[in-house]
Kinemage of the C-alpha trace (Angstrom):
@kinemage 1
@onewidth
@group {chain A} dominant
@subgroup {mainchain}
@vectorlist {calphas} color= white
{ca met a 1} P 64.242 -20.451 2.846
{ca ser a 2} L 64.692 -16.803 2.008
{ca tyr a 3} L 63.590 -15.116 -1.188
{ca phe a 4} L 64.942 -12.518 -3.549
{ca ile a 5} L 62.386 -10.876 -5.807
{ca phe a 6} L 63.544 -9.510 -9.155
{ca lys a 7} L 61.944 -7.861 -12.137
{ca asn a 8} L 60.821 -10.641 -14.443
{ca asn a 9} L 62.641 -11.622 -17.628
{ca cys a 10} L 65.774 -9.661 -16.745
{ca asp a 11} L 68.432 -12.371 -16.694
{ca asn a 12} L 71.958 -10.919 -16.676
{ca leu a 13} L 70.700 -7.349 -16.308
{ca glu a 14} L 72.117 -5.381 -13.396
{ca gly a 15} L 69.911 -3.539 -10.916
{ca thr a 16} L 66.782 -5.680 -11.187
{ca leu a 17} L 66.405 -6.625 -7.503
{ca tyr a 18} L 63.009 -5.408 -6.286
{ca lys a 19} L 62.391 -6.860 -2.798
{ca ile a 20} L 63.696 -9.415 -0.320
{ca ala a 21} L 61.678 -11.695 1.938
{ca glu a 22} L 63.092 -13.635 4.866
{ca asn a 23} L 60.510 -16.410 4.759
{ca gln a 24} L 57.321 -17.588 3.087
{ca asn a 25} L 55.133 -15.474 5.372
{ca asp a 26} L 57.032 -12.299 4.458
{ca leu a 27} L 56.853 -13.249 0.787
{ca asn a 28} L 53.090 -13.761 1.006
{ca asn a 29} L 52.645 -10.381 2.716
{ca leu a 30} L 54.408 -8.318 0.073
{ca asn a 31} L 52.064 -5.922 -1.701
{ca ile a 32} L 52.847 -7.416 -5.118
{ca ile a 33} L 51.473 -9.937 -7.586
{ca leu a 34} L 54.072 -12.671 -7.159
{ca ser a 35} L 53.575 -14.097 -10.643
{ca asp a 36} L 54.772 -10.792 -12.110
{ca tyr a 37} L 58.271 -11.269 -10.639
{ca lys a 38} L 61.191 -13.662 -10.772
{ca ile a 39} L 61.507 -15.176 -7.291
{ca ile a 40} L 64.694 -16.996 -6.364
{ca glu a 41} L 65.088 -18.994 -3.155
{ca asp a 42} L 68.440 -18.728 -1.438
{ca ser a 43} L 70.125 -19.396 1.893
{ca gln a 44} L 69.530 -17.545 5.132
{ca ser a 45} L 73.195 -16.545 5.209
{ca asn a 46} L 72.942 -14.850 1.798
{ca phe a 47} L 69.701 -13.182 2.872
{ca asp a 48} L 71.333 -11.894 6.063
{ca ala a 49} L 74.315 -10.540 4.117
{ca val a 50} L 71.986 -8.541 1.843
{ca lys a 51} L 69.646 -7.511 4.659
{ca leu a 52} L 72.568 -6.207 6.724
{ca cys a 53} L 74.042 -4.475 3.628
{ca asn a 54} L 77.225 -6.543 3.774
{ca gln a 55} L 76.529 -7.668 0.213
{ca ser a 56} L 74.655 -6.267 -2.759
{ca ile a 57} L 73.006 -8.199 -5.515
{ca ile a 58} L 74.308 -7.396 -8.954
{ca lys a 59} L 72.106 -9.609 -11.161
{ca tyr a 60} L 70.620 -13.040 -11.618
{ca asn a 61} L 70.937 -15.639 -14.356
{ca asn a 62} L 68.326 -18.394 -14.264
{ca asn a 63} L 68.340 -19.121 -10.522
{ca ile a 64} L 71.921 -18.052 -9.814
{ca ile a 65} L 72.446 -14.713 -8.055
{ca thr a 66} L 75.655 -12.696 -8.394
{ca tyr a 67} L 76.672 -10.928 -5.170
{ca leu a 68} L 79.171 -8.156 -4.473
{ca asp a 69} L 80.737 -7.406 -1.080
{ca asn a 70} L 79.899 -3.938 0.276
{ca ile a 71} L 81.910 -1.477 2.270
{ca val a 72} L 79.583 0.788 4.240
{ca ile a 73} L 80.867 3.888 6.012
{ca phe a 74} L 78.883 6.692 7.613
{ca asp a 75} L 81.473 9.432 8.120
{ca asn a 76} L 79.301 11.479 10.457
{ca ser a 77} L 75.869 11.739 12.045
{ca glu a 78} L 74.491 13.943 9.252
{ca ile a 79} L 75.066 11.255 6.627
{ca leu a 80} L 73.488 8.607 8.857
{ca lys a 81} L 70.581 10.940 9.606
{ca gln a 82} L 70.008 11.417 5.869
{ca tyr a 83} L 69.939 7.622 5.363
{ca ile a 84} L 67.405 7.261 8.198
{ca asn a 85} L 65.259 10.114 6.861
{ca asn a 86} L 65.165 8.573 3.373
{ca phe a 87} L 64.177 5.199 4.829
{ca asp a 88} L 61.574 6.848 7.059
{ca ile a 89} L 59.901 8.581 4.090
{ca ile a 90} L 59.112 5.292 2.372
{ca leu a 91} L 58.307 3.661 5.694
{ca lys a 92} L 55.761 6.348 6.613
{ca lys a 93} L 54.191 6.089 3.161
{ca phe a 94} L 53.701 2.349 3.709
{ca leu a 95} L 52.279 2.893 7.219
{ca asn a 96} L 49.892 5.638 6.087
{ca asn a 97} L 48.600 3.582 3.161
{ca asn a 98} L 48.421 0.186 4.873
{ca pro a 99} L 46.975 0.524 8.409
{ca asn a 100} L 45.441 -2.963 8.198
{ca his a 101} L 48.479 -4.753 6.805
{ca pro a 102} L 49.462 -7.872 8.817
{ca gln a 103} L 52.959 -6.446 9.343
{ca phe a 104} L 51.864 -2.919 10.241
{ca asn a 105} L 52.944 -3.198 13.906
{ca lys a 106} L 56.350 -4.626 13.011
{ca trp a 107} L 57.081 -1.699 10.695
{ca asn a 108} L 55.508 0.900 12.987
{ca asn a 109} L 57.748 -0.322 15.814
{ca tyr a 110} L 60.750 -0.081 13.498
{ca ser a 111} L 59.777 3.462 12.537
{ca asn a 112} L 59.726 4.346 16.245
{ca gln a 113} L 63.114 2.656 16.702
{ca leu a 114} L 64.581 4.738 13.871
{ca ser a 115} L 63.169 8.007 15.203
{ca ser a 116} L 64.362 7.342 18.744
{ca leu a 117} L 67.940 6.451 17.755
{ca asn a 118} L 70.368 8.838 19.463
{ca leu a 119} L 72.879 9.557 16.712
{ca gly a 120} L 75.143 11.312 19.199
{ca leu a 121} L 75.897 8.046 21.010
{ca ile a 122} L 77.367 6.428 17.900
{ca asn a 123} L 81.120 6.598 17.275
{ca tyr a 124} L 81.999 7.951 13.817
{ca pro a 125} L 82.993 7.003 11.315
{ca leu a 126} L 80.517 4.128 11.581
{ca asn a 127} L 82.139 1.422 9.480
{ca lys a 128} L 79.010 -0.690 9.085
{ca ser a 129} L 75.458 -0.356 7.923
{ca leu a 130} L 72.699 0.852 10.206
{ca glu a 131} L 71.160 -2.601 9.842
{ca gln a 132} L 74.411 -4.264 11.000
{ca tyr a 133} L 74.663 -1.749 13.861
{ca phe a 134} L 71.158 -2.635 15.092
{ca glu a 135} L 71.890 -6.344 14.740
{ca glu a 136} L 75.004 -5.986 16.904
{ca gln a 137} L 73.021 -4.000 19.491
{ca gly a 138} L 70.467 -6.840 19.745
{ca gln a 139} L 67.737 -4.644 18.274
{ca pro a 140} L 65.399 -5.472 15.395
{ca ser a 141} L 67.100 -4.893 12.067
{ca leu a 142} L 65.106 -4.400 8.877
{ca asn a 143} L 66.154 -3.426 5.395
{ca pro a 144} L 64.158 -1.099 3.106
{ca leu a 145} L 64.007 -3.961 0.571
{ca gln a 146} L 61.889 -5.928 3.059
{ca leu a 147} L 59.171 -3.286 3.211
{ca pro a 148} L 55.913 -4.693 1.800
């Protein structure tokens, strides 16, 4: 099962998604106190849709999550570069502060993958998320919401 982690006691409030975890191991390795959050189990297909930015989560009510389909377009390499740079800032902060984290290597490898991406080889507009692009290229694909 996959997990969606929300701010606690925020039923029917929009924008309360905090993290996502693909499995129990990822959930256990988040740098949070789990009891402080509302954790909802959901299907792998819903997790993949959020992870790949094909869907967004609007809110939850009890254990029911409301999803919205996304349309992602990167018009040019500068916009994609900005997305990567913003992701890399939070990624580097995690790596610098957590050198002994069990998932350090996974995220360090992803940081290297992001920095080595040749934006000039991508056809624009890119009508999909970076995460979907990586998935289709057979490369690891991680979402900022998965970062511990």
